[in-house]
C-alpha positions in Angstrom: -8.1 -46.6 23.9 -11.1 -44.7 22.2 -12.0 -45.1 18.7 -11.4 -41.4 16.1 -15.1 -40.8 16.5 -15.3 -40.3 20.1 -11.9 -39.2 20.4 -13.6 -36.5 18.2 -16.4 -35.8 20.0 -14.2 -35.7 23.4 -12.4 -33.3 22.2 -15.0 -31.0 19.9 -12.5 -31.4 17.0 -13.9 -33.2 13.5 -12.4 -36.8 12.5 -11.4 -35.0 9.1 -9.0 -32.2 11.1 -7.7 -34.9 13.5 -6.2 -37.3 9.7 -4.5 -34.1 8.7 -2.8 -33.6 12.2 -1.9 -37.2 11.7 -0.8 -36.8 7.9 1.3 -33.7 9.2 3.2 -35.8 12.2 1.2 -33.6 14.8 -1.1 -35.5 16.6 -0.2 -39.6 15.9 -2.7 -42.3 16.8 -1.5 -44.4 19.6 -2.4 -47.3 17.5 -4.0 -47.7 14.0 -5.6 -52.1 13.3 -3.5 -53.2 10.6 -6.3 -54.9 8.8 -9.2 -52.2 9.3 -6.9 -48.9 9.5 -9.1 -47.3 12.2 -7.7 -45.0 14.6 -7.2 -45.4 18.0 -6.1 -42.6 20.7 -5.8 -41.8 24.4 -6.9 -39.7 26.7 -3.6 -38.1 27.7 -3.5 -37.1 24.1 -6.0 -34.2 24.7 -3.4 -31.6 26.5 -1.9 -31.9 23.1 -4.5 -31.5 21.2 -6.3 -28.8 23.2 -1.6 -27.3 22.5 -2.1 -27.5 19.0 -5.8 -26.0 18.9 -4.2 -22.9 21.0 -1.7 -22.0 18.2 -3.9 -22.4 16.1 -5.3 -19.9 17.4 -2.9 -17.1 18.0 -2.9 -17.7 14.0 0.0 -19.5 13.5 -0.2 -22.3 10.2 -0.3 -26.3 10.7 3.8 -26.1 9.6 4.7 -23.7 12.2 2.7 -25.5 14.8 4.5 -29.1 14.0 7.8 -26.7 14.8 6.7 -25.3 17.8 5.8 -29.2 19.0 8.5 -31.2 17.9 11.5 -29.4 16.6 12.7 -25.9 18.8 14.0 -25.0 22.2 12.1 -22.5 24.4 13.7 -19.7 23.7 13.2 -20.3 19.9 9.0 -20.8 21.1 9.3 -16.9 22.5 10.9 -15.7 19.6 8.4 -17.1 17.4 5.6 -15.7 19.6 6.9 -12.0 19.6 7.3 -12.4 15.7 3.6 -13.0 15.8 2.8 -10.5 18.2 4.3 -7.9 15.8 2.8 -9.2 12.8 -0.6 -9.1 14.4 0.0 -5.5 15.2 0.6 -4.9 12.1 -2.5 -6.5 11.0 -4.6 -4.6 13.4 -3.1 -1.5 12.4 -4.4 -1.7 8.8 -7.8 -2.8 10.0 -8.0 0.1 11.8 -6.8 2.3 9.0 -9.1 0.3 6.5 -11.4 1.3 9.0 -10.7 4.7 8.7 -10.9 4.9 4.8 -14.3 3.1 4.8 -15.4 5.6 7.5 -14.3 8.2 5.3 -15.7 6.8 2.3 -19.1 6.8 3.8 -18.7 10.7 5.3 -18.0 11.6 1.8 -21.1 9.2 -0.1 -23.6 11.2 2.6 -22.2 14.9 2.0 -21.9 13.9 -2.1 -23.9 11.0 -3.6 -21.7 9.0 -5.2 -18.0 10.3 -5.5 -16.4 11.2 -8.4 -12.8 10.4 -7.2 -11.5 7.1 -5.9 -8.3 8.0 -3.5 -5.9 5.4 -3.9 -2.9 5.7 -0.9 0.2 4.2 -3.1 4.3 3.9 -2.6 5.9 6.0 -5.7 9.3 4.4 -6.3 12.7 6.7 -6.7 12.7 8.3 -9.8 15.4 10.4 -11.6 14.4 13.5 -13.2 15.7 17.0 -15.0 14.0 19.8 -13.6 12.8 23.5 -13.6 11.8 25.3 -10.9 11.3 29.1 -10.8 8.3 31.8 -9.6 6.2 31.7 -12.3 3.8 34.5 -13.0 0.9 32.2 -13.3 -0.6 29.1 -14.6 0.0 29.6 -18.3 3.6 29.9 -17.6 3.9 26.8 -17.2 4.0 25.5 -20.9 6.6 27.5 -21.3 9.2 25.5 -18.5 8.0 22.8 -20.6 8.8 23.8 -23.5 12.4 25.2 -22.6 12.9 21.6 -21.0 12.0 19.6 -23.3 13.8 21.4 -25.9 17.4 21.4 -24.1 16.4 17.4 -23.6 16.3 17.1 -27.2 18.8 19.0 -28.3 21.8 18.6 -25.3 20.9 15.3 -24.4 19.0 13.9 -27.2 16.1 12.9 -25.6 13.2 12.3 -27.8 10.8 11.2 -24.8 9.9 10.0 -21.8 7.7 8.0 -19.7 7.4 10.3 -17.2 6.1 14.1 -16.6 5.3 15.7 -13.8 4.7 19.6 -12.1 5.3 19.9 -8.3 4.2 22.6 -7.1 5.9 23.8 -3.7 3.3 26.5 -2.0 2.5 25.6 0.9 -0.9 27.1 0.2 -3.1 27.5 -3.0 -2.2 30.5 -4.9 -2.6 32.3 -8.4 0.2 34.0 -9.0 3.9 34.4 -8.0 3.6 30.0 -8.2 6.8 28.3 -7.1 6.3 25.7 -9.4 8.5 22.8 -11.0 8.8 21.3 -13.8 10.1 17.5 -14.2 10.7 15.1 -16.6 12.5 11.6 -16.4 15.8 11.0 -17.8 18.3 8.6 -17.9 22.2 9.1 -18.4 21.8 13.1 -19.1 23.8 16.2 -17.0 22.5 19.2 -15.9 23.0 23.1 -16.3 23.0 25.8 -14.0 19.5 26.3 -14.7 18.5 22.6 -15.4 19.1 20.3 -11.9 19.1 16.3 -13.0 18.3 14.4 -9.4 16.3 11.4 -8.1 12.6 12.4 -6.6 12.2 10.0 -3.4 10.6 7.0 -2.6 7.3 8.3 -1.0 4.0 7.5 -0.1 1.7 9.3 -2.2 -2.3 9.9 -1.6 -3.9 10.2 -5.6 -6.8 10.9 -7.7 -6.9 10.3 -11.3 -8.6 13.2 -13.6 -10.0 12.9 -16.7 -10.6 15.9 -18.3 -8.7 19.9 -18.8 -6.9 21.3 -16.9 -9.5 24.0 -16.5 -11.3 21.4 -14.3 -8.9 19.7 -12.5 -9.9 22.1 -9.2 -12.1 19.0 -8.8 -9.6 16.1 -7.5 -7.8 19.2 -5.8 -11.2 19.3 -3.5 -11.5 15.1 -3.3 -8.2 15.0 -1.3 -7.7 17.3 1.9 -11.4 15.8 2.9 -10.4 12.3 2.7 -6.9 12.7 3.6 -8.1 14.3 7.2 -11.4 11.9 7.6 -9.1 8.4 6.2 -6.3 9.9 9.2 -3.6 11.4 7.2 -1.8 14.4 6.9 0.1 16.1 4.1 3.8 16.1 4.2 5.0 18.4 1.1 4.9 19.4 -2.2 2.4 17.5 -4.0 2.5 16.4 -7.3 0.5 16.5 -10.9 1.2 13.8 -13.3 0.6 14.2 -16.7 -0.3 10.5 -18.1 -2.2 11.6 -21.3 -1.3 15.9 -21.4 -0.3 19.1 -23.6 -0.2 22.6 -24.0 -4.0 23.2 -23.8 -5.8 24.2 -21.2 -9.4 23.2 -22.4 -8.6 19.6 -24.0 -11.3 17.3 -22.5 -8.6 14.2 -23.4 -6.1 14.4 -21.1 -5.4 12.5 -17.8 -4.0 13.6 -14.8 -2.6 12.3 -11.6 -2.6 14.6 -8.9 -0.8 13.3 -5.6 0.0 14.3 -2.7 2.7 13.1 -0.2 0.9 11.9 3.5 1.6 9.9 7.0 -0.5 8.7 9.0 -0.9 10.7 11.8 -0.3 8.1 14.4 3.8 6.8 12.7 
C-alpha cells in the first residue's frame, strides 16, 4: 500500500484532489487507518485514476464522471460522449465567432481609432404590431404615417401609448425617394383595417447599434453596421428596422435615441 503522499507523487495528482475524489466516491483509498486517519492507496488503482483524469480532460464534471464510472452502460457512456462532442463543437463555433468579432473590432480601431458605435448581435423576440406600409416620396413623410397610425389606435381602439415604435425599411438598397417604408407600433388586442395590418413581427437575430442624436445624423449608425457585419462573418437576411426608444416628429432633436437593427445570419450556418 502507498501513503496518500506517495500515491500523489506517483500519479501527479494533488493530495487535495485525491481527498475530493474520495469524498465524491470516485476513488476511495484501499485502507484508512482508524487511529490516524491516514489514507492508503494501491498501485492497481492507477488505471481508474487515469480514467478520471482522461474524462476530466474531455470536459466532464466530477458529477458526470461519477456516473460514467459507476452507474451506466457502455451505450449510455457513448451517448454522453456524443453529447459532449456536440457541446464542444458548439463552444468552438461560439469562440470562432467571438474571434471574428475581436478581429473586426481591431480592424475598425485601426481604420477609425475608437469607434463611435458598438455593434451587438441579439435575438429580438416576436412582437405583435399594428402597421402601415406605403411607398412614400421622402423620409419627411414618415411622421405623417405615424400620426395616422396613432390616431387610428387612439380613436378606434383606445390605445393610448406603446412601449415599441419602429420603422421598417423594405427597400433592398438605399433610396431617398419612393421609399418602401412601414411604420409599426406594438399592440395587444386590436383589429386592423383595409389599410392597417395587425400581425406578429417574427423572432429574428439582429445586429444592432444605438444612435444618440437627431435623425439628421443617423446615417453614421448605418455606416457603422455593414463593415462590422461583413468582417464578423454575417450576412444581412431581410428588412432593417429603426426602433425609436426616444423619438418624435422633429428631425434635428439631439435628445432622440434610436436603435438601428439589421437581421443577420452567420455565413457558415
